[in-house]
Every structure is written in C-alpha cells, then in structure tokens.
N, C-alpha and C positions, 0 to 999 in steps of 0.2 A: 417435545422430550429430550432434548440435549438441559436446557435448562431444568428441569425436572430430576435430571438425572443429579446436576451440580447443585442442586437443594438440598436431597435427599443423601449423598458420602457424605457432607460433615456432621449431617445430623446424626447419621450412624457411625461416625468415628467417636463420636461425643459419647454415644452412647456404650459403645465399649468401653471407653477411656473409664466410664462411671462403674461399669461391670466389673471391671480388673480391679478398680477403687476399692468396691463393694469385698469383693471377693477377699483382699487382700486384710483390708478391716476383719473380716470376719477370723481371717486366718491367725493375725494380731492376736485374736479376744481367746483365741483357745490355746496357741500358745503361751499365752498370760499363765493362762489359768492351768496348764500343765508343769508353770514353772512358782507355782505356789507356794505359800512359805512352808505349808505341810510338807516338800516333798525339797530337800535343801539338795544342792549340788554336791555333791564329796569333798571331803579336802583332798586340798592337795596334799604330795604324801611326804612331802619334807616342809609343813605348813608349819611357820615359826623355831624352828632347827635351826640353831645359829652356826654358824660354819665360818674358820676362817680357811683362806687359800693361801699358802705363802709360795711364792713362786722366787722358788733357792734365788742365790748370788745377786746379781743386779750392780749395775753403776761400774764402780774400780775393781770389780771382782768379778771376773765374765765366768768362775765356774772351769768345768771341763770346753774342752774344742778339737775340731778337728778341721784343721784349714781354716780356713772362714767360719766355720759352722758351731758357732757359741752354745753353751746351755744358758747360760744366761738369758739368751733371747726364748728360746725353744721355752724356758721354763714360764718366762712372762706370757709367751702366745696361746700353750696350752692352759695354763692359769688366769688368764681371761676370757676363756670361753667356756670352762669348768664353772666360774662365776657365773656367767648369763648363763647353765645350762644349770646348776643349783639352784640359783634365784628360780628358774622358769617352774622347778620342780615345789615352789616355796617355801625355801628355804632362805634366812636373814642372813649374806652371806659379805664377807670382809674380807677384800687383799690385802698381806702387808703391801705391798706396793701395786701399781700400774700403770706403773713406765718403768723406763731402764735408768733406777738410779740403787743406790747404798742405803740401806736405812740408817747407816753410820755414816757420814760421809768420810775417804781419805783426810788426813790431818787434824782432824777430831780430836784434840788431847783427854787424857781418862784412862792412859790402857792400850787393850790389845782393840784396833778397831772390829776385827773378825769376832770377837766373841762378845764384841759390846753391839754388831750389828744381831747376833741370834737372838741375844735378851730384848732387844727390841721385836724381832718376832714372838717371842713369849710373851711380852705386855702386850703386843695388839689382843693378844688371844683372853687375855684378863680383862684386859679393858673393857672388849668388847660380850664380856657373858659366855664364852663362845662353848659350845656344846662337843663340835670337832674339830677337829685342828686336821688340816691336810698340809704334807709341805711337798711342790713338787721338782723334783732334781730328775737329772740324766746321768749314765754313769760312764768310766772311761775304766781301764787295764789292759792286761793284753790281747790281743786282737780275737785268742780264741773265744775268751767268754763274752757272754749273749744273751738275751733275756730283759724281761721287767723282775726287778725286784721290790719289798715292801718291806719294810723294817716296821718293826713295833715297839709302843715305851715294852721295856722288858718288868716280867710278873704285870702287867694289866691285862687282865684276860679280854676287855673289850675292846682294848686298843687290836689284842691278836685276833680279834672275830671281825673285827672291821678291816685290819686284815687282808687276810684268807679270802673276804667278799670282794673284796678291790684285785686282788691278785689270781683271782679264779676269772673273771674277766680279761684282764690284761694282755696273759700268758697266750688270749687268742690271738690275741696281736703281737704282741713279740715272743716267740714262742723258743725266744735261745733255752742253751745248756744252764742258764744257771737261775731260770723262776722257780719262786718261793716266796715265800717271806723267810722275817728272821729278829727275832732281839736285838735290842742295842739300849745301849743308853744315850745317843747321841744326845746333845744341848737343850736342842728342841722340841725334843720328845721326854728325858727325865724330869724337866722343870715343867711338863704340863697336870694337873690334874684329869684332866677330860680324855675319854680315846685320842690318840693322835697318831698316826702314824706320817713315815715322810716315804714318798714311794720315787722311787728310782725306774722308770722309764722306758728307759733301755739304755746300752751302750754305746755311746760316741765312738771305739774305738774298735767295733764292733761292724764288716761289713753292711751284712745281714740286718742291721738293726740300725744303721747311718742311712740305710736307702731308704728304711721305712718311714722312717723318723725324720728326714729329708723332706719326704713328700705332703705334696699339697692337702693332702687328706688327714695326714697325720695327727694334726694337734685335735680337731674335731671327735675322730675316733675313741684319741686316748681320753676325750674328756666326758664324751660319752661314757666310757666302761668307765670308767671312775664315778661321776654319778650314780651310774647302775649300782655298783658295789656301795655307796654311803645308803641308797635309800633303798636298798637292803638289808645293810644293818637295821636300818632305823625302824623298819619294817617287823625285826626281830628275825631275822634269817639266823641259817647257820651257815658255814662253807661246809661244802660235802668232808673235805678231806686236805685240809692244811697241808700242805706241803713244805719242810725247813728248804730252803733255799741251800746248795751246795758252794753257794760262794765264800770264798776262802777267805779264813782268818789271816790273820796275818803271824806271822810266824818266824823266831830267830833273821838271819839273815839273808833267804830268800830272797832274790830280787824279785822275782812275780811276785810275792805277798810281801812285800815289807810294804809299813803304809806311810813310808817316807819317799818313796819311788815314786818321782817325779813321773807326770804322765802331761800328754799337749795339755797343758793347763789345768791341771785336777790331780788327784794323786787316786791311787786304787782303792780307798777306803774314806767314801765322803769328809772331807775333813769336818761334820758338828762334833764337835770335844765333846767328849763326857766329861760333865763341869756338878761341884756339888750344889752352885746355889748362883743365883743372879749378881747376889754382889759379888761374890769372889769372880762371877766373869766382869765386873763392871771394874775390879782391881788388878786384875793379872795383867801384866805385860805380855 
C-alpha cells in the first residue's frame, strides 16, 4: 500500500501541472483575442507631444537660497521627476540640464554669461522643435509673501491657458497669498513661439512654503501637479477662473518692491531679463 501511494502521488502531481498549464494556455489565447488589432489600446494622453523642461539656474548660478537650501538643486530635483512623469504620459521630453551645471560656464567669453545661459535654454526648445516649454523655479522675497506663481508669455493666449491649468493644481499644494498667474516678458518666455510658462513653485523665504518645499514628498507632488496641468492643457481643457496674482510689481524706491533688492541669493523678481532678441542677449554685457 505504501508503494502504491508513492507511485500515484508523482502521477497526480504531473496531471495537476499539465492541467494548470492547459488553463494558462487557454487564458493566454483568450487574452490575445481580446487584444486583437481591431481593439487598439487608447493612446497615451501626451503621445508625441514634445516638451522642454527647464530646471532654472545651475552650476555657478545658485538662484535663490535660504541657508543651505538652494533653488538650483530644488529646480533640478523637480525637473528630473517631471521629465519622468511627462514621459510616462507619452510625452517626448528634453531637459535643458540634467545635472548641476550652467549651460554657459563661468568665464566663457562673449558678453553676459547669464543672458547667454538663458539664450541656450531657448535654443534647446528650438532645436527640439518643442510644443511646450516649462521653466521650473523657486521664489524669494519678504517673508510674508508665499505661494506658487505661474508666469506666462504676455499676449500669448495659449501660454495663459497653460499657466491657469497648472496654477489650479499647484495652489492646492502651496496655498500662499501670492497664488495666481501673471503675464511677463522674461527672456525665456518672450523669445518662444510656443506655449511657454515660468513656474515659481513657492517662496524659499516664506516659512510655510519652505517647510513644504524642503520635505521629501514635495518634488513628486509638485511634479504630478504640473504634469496634470499639462495633460489638461493638451486635452483642450480651460482653467475654471484664472486668477491674476497680487504679486507686487517693482515700483520706485520701495525697498520691498525694488527689483534690485538682493535677498539671499536672489532678487524679488526672478532675473529672467526682458530682452528683444537672442542676438542682443549674446552681444550685451
């Protein structure tokens, strides 16, 4: 009897193995039929959309800072994650920088390094034949100013729509008193012929913003919000009610509003200078 049991169990195991194999084969056949060419999968929401993600500053240009919290590092972290998120949604993405570097190194001859660095970011978008340009930044100013702002190319309605859709999502993460969108003639916006926005993800000089921006979760949450706004834009959505930010425009000699007033590593207004042409940027000191 023991010998009989020893003989039967291997056969039973073999039969079960064959049975499970047959079930798996049948399931695979049905699955392949369900995925037949007549029933294609839905395309990714950003399929074939070319997007340039521009992590602002880098290298010798640290941007804003608060103690050892550097804007250039935060921009790069968010930019890298955003590039991955947009790619996962089907977009074709190019970063203006993927490491801590300036696009135009310090000491390179040929006029203002900063302006030529901005010109190189614009040229990246042109070389890539991009459909959308996203410049990632963080802000600085008096401590009472907080929130996310999205600047858009002044007079460009599609840039304004993109800014509004991104802002609607960002303001849920960074609910400060400066939330909103604003037109601007920053060089990286004014020299684009495509929807272009400059996203200030919060104020490093505001305690509430800084606590969030320095958290481990912030870069991913910010990236997901921006990616959702871009997706809504591509799908033709309209922002519910674009709000112009109350962010102060520079006026006279008021020290809290002067664009020349230095904060830790930054200016009140981000120094993306208005300029007429790339050629002028390359020529001016």
